[in-house]
N, C-alpha and C positions, 0 to 999 in steps of 0.2 A: 443472516449474520455470517460473519467470518468463520470458516472452519478451522478450529484451534489447531495451532502447530505445537505439539507437545514436546518437551524437552526429554532427554533419555532417562533421567530418574523418574519423571512423571509416568512415562510409558512402562518402566519397571514396575511402579506402584499399581498401575492398572493391570498389568500383567499378573502381578501377586493377587490382586482382588479377584480377578477372573478364575485363577488356579484354585483360591480358596472356595469360591462358589462351586466350582467343578467338584472338588473333593467332597464337600458337603453334599452335593446332590448325588454323586456316585455312592458315598457311604450310606446315606439314607436309603436309597434304593436297594443297595446290596445287603444291608442288614434287614430290610424288610422282607427281602426275598429269601434269605437264609434263616431268619428267625421265625418266619411264618405269620399267619394273619392274627395270632393271638397279641403280637405286638403292634401298638399303634404307630402311626407316623411320627408323631412327637416322640415315642420312645426310641425309634430308629434315628431320628435327627440328634436327640440327646446323646446316644451312644457314639455317634459320629463326631460330636462336638468334643466329648470328654476324651475321646481317643486322640484326636489331632492335637488337642489343646494340652495333652499330657496330664490333665488334672487326675484322672483315675476314677476314684470312687468305685461303687459297685457296678457291675454290669447291667445296664438298663435292658440290654438284649443279650440273652445267653446263648452264644453260638460255639462255646468251647467244646461241645460234644461231637462238632463237625470238624473234620480236617480242613475242609474248605473254608469253614468259618474262622478258624484260627489264622490261616493264611491270609484271608481277606482282611482281619483285623490288624495283622502285621503290616500288610500293605498300606491300608489307610494310616496307621500311625506313623509309619516311616515317611509317607508322603506329606503328612501334616507337619512333621518336625522339618522336613526339608523346605517346605514352603515358609513356615514361620521364620526359620532362619534366614531365608532369603528376603522375606518381608522386612526384618529388621535391619539387613544391610541396605535394602533399597530406602527405607525410611530415613536412615541415617545420612545416606548420600543426598537424599531430597533436602534435608534440613541444612547440611553442611554446604551445599552449592547454592544456597540462598534462594531456593525456588519460591519461597513464600514472598520474599521481597519483589521477585520478578513478576509473579501473579499479580500483586497489588500495584505493581507499576504499569503492567499491561492493562489492567482495568482502568487505571486512572488515564492512560493514553487513549483507550477506546472512548472514554467520555469526552476527551478533548477533541478527538476527531468527529464525533457526533455532533459538536457545537459548531464545526466550521461551516462557512457558507461562502461561495465564491472563491474557493481555494483551488490549487492546482495538484494534480496527481501525476507523479513521475513514475512510470513503470520501466524498471530496469536501472541498476546502479553500476553499469560499466563506466568507461572513461567518458562517454557522451552524457550519460545520466548524471555522473558527478559533477560534470561542468554545468549542467542544467540546474542542478540543485544549488551549486555555489551562487550562480547568477540570481536565483529566486531568493536566497537567503539575504544577498547583498542588497536586492531592491525592496526587501521588507514584505514580500508576499508570503501568505500562508500557503504550505504545501505538505503533501504526504508522500512518502516514498513506498513503493511496492517492489519487493524483491523476493524471489524464491530461493536464491541461494544464501544459506545460513551465515557462511564465512563473509560474504560481501556486506550483508547486513550488520552482522556483529561488528566488523571493522567500522562501518559507517556509525554505529551507535555508540561505540566507544569514543569516536572523535566528536560526536554531537550528542551529548547526553539528553539534551532537551528536545531532540528531533522527534517527529511523529512518523511512524512508519507501519507497514503491515508485512508479515512475513507470509508470502504465499504466491500463488501463480496468478498473475494479472489477467490471464486469459479466463480465469474462473469468475463467475457472476458474483459469488459470495465474497470473494476477495475485493473486488471493486466497490461493491456495497459497503464493505467494511471501512474502505478508505473514503467513503462519502461521496461516491459518484453522482448521487441524486442531486447534490447541491454544489457540485464543483463547477468552476468556471472553464477549466481546461484539463486535457489529459496529454501527456507526453508519452508516446509509445516509442521507447528507445531500447527495446530488448535487443539481444545479439542477432537474431534471425528475423528475415522478412515476414516468414509464415506466423511467427509469434505476434509480430507488430500487427499483421493483417487481422488476426483474431482479436487483439486488443481493440482495434478499431471498431470491429463488428459488435463486440460486447459493450464497449463504452456508448456508442450510439444507440444501442438497444435499450440500455438502461437510463440513459438520459440523452434523448434526441437532439437537445439544445447545447450540449457541451462541445466545446471546440476541441478537435483532436490533432495534434501535430505528429506525424509519424517519421520516424527514421527509416531509410531505405538504403539497402546494401548494393542492390542490383538495379540499374536503370529499367530493366524490362519489367520490373514489379511496380512501377510508378502506377500504372492504370489500374492494377488490382487493388492497390492500397486506396486509390481515389474511390474505387467502386465500393470498398469496404467502409467508407465514410469519413477518410482522412480529410481534412480541411486544408491542411498543407502537408507537403513531403519534403523532406530534406535529405539529401545524400551527403554525408560528410565528405566522402572522397570527391565527389563532384564539386562541391562547394569549397573544399579545400584547395582544389587544383586551381579554381578561379581566383581564389585569394592569393595564392602563390603568383599567379600571372600579374594580378593587379600590384602586387608588392613589388614586382620586377619592373613593369612598364610605367606605372603611375605611383610611385611609392608614396609621395606626400599626400596625394588625394586619398589613397587607400588608408594610409596612417590617420588621417583627420577622420574619415568615416569610422574607423574602428574606435577612435576615442570617443566620438559622439554616441556611437550605438552601445558602447560599454559604460557609458557614463563617467568615463575618465575626467578628472578635473571638474570645472564648473559647468560645462556643457553636457547636454544628453538629448536624445531624441525621444519623444513621447507621443501617445496618442491620446485624444480627447473627443468626447461625443457631445455634439451640439445639443442643448435642452430645448424644450418646447418654448420657453419663453424667449429665446433668441431667434425663433424661426421668423424669417422675413427681414431680419436686421442685416445691415452690411458688415462685412468681415472687419471693416475699420473700427468697430466697437471694442474689438479685442485688443487693439493696439493703443487705445487710449492710456496714457500714462504707463505704458509698458514697453520699454524699449529693449527688454531682455527676451524678447520672444520673436521668432521668424516662423511664420506659416509657410512650410515648405510645399505641402500639397493638401487638397481636399478630396476625400474619397467618398463617392456616392454609388449606388447600385449600378448605374450606367457607366461607370468609369472613374478615372483619376484626373483631377484638375491640377496641373502643376503651376505652382506660384500664383495663386488666385489674386486677383486685383483687390484693392481695399473696398471698392464698391460693390463687389460680389456679394449676392444675398445669400444669406445662411438658411439652411433647412433643417427641420428637426432630424436627429439622428445622423446628420453629416459627421464624418470622421476627419478631425483635423490632425494632421501630421505636422508637428512643430518642433523646431530646434529651439530649446530653452535653456536659460541659466537656472540656478537654483532659485533665485528670486523671481525669475519669470514664471518657472513652473508654479510657485505658490500663487501668484497673481491670476495666471490663467485657469488653474484649477478652481479658483474661487468663482469664476464665471461659467465654466463649462464642467462637464463630468468626465473623469478619467476612467 
């Protein structure tokens, strides 16, 4: 399970609890040592309790005839009063800052994450991660954000109240398990540092060997390392951005068209579909019947990519169709194959 990330008031309350236990323990031991064996452990505990709680009553353990006993009682009493005062302050802060509501919301969110299957996990909420999340939200995919920086996560949560997220280090097994890595379809390793993304890849693949991992890479020299760590695809924003700038300059119309299609702008989008078993051995033309809103751009198989396959090309189970479709064409094609 996820290691809980405690708020400041909660940490204060736990500190108070620890302090009270420590004082009760020290007081019980001290009174037993000073009072002698004629006093039971219960008498010593009772003496400590009525001292720190300022209840008073009669002394269960008489140590007044010892100078050290009186000093010890004063020490225990002052410590108890201080801790109780601090406890009241911490409890007030806990209530006023709405921690009860946050705990209730966190439990509800953890239940929602536990019910997800085939979702995506975005590790890192920097500029790249934010754009990934934006795209996933627009396309209607389920996803969970993992971010270690409280401030980044707080800003994101305020803008997206219904978002699912885990506050923790994505290189930690427990954090990825809390994000549902066992049932996830894919992981985006988009942390700020290559070494972080490398460990995220290793951890994700160890917990779920079948999950697809896309890693961000800052330095080209780390491509091979990320690949060895289990990344299925590696993207360098600097490298890709440079190529996109070049395309925008030398072939602006083609680049603009591809951007519109890839981002789903307007009526066109580029999608992937998997050929089901019942279409194995059927010609590609069966997908074109009464469907002029679809263009099969390519067909992907383990042995390579077939560009612009002919209508008579025979389909095989688990072929990946890369198609340019309109909204209507998408619905029709999705009814025949699996997205």
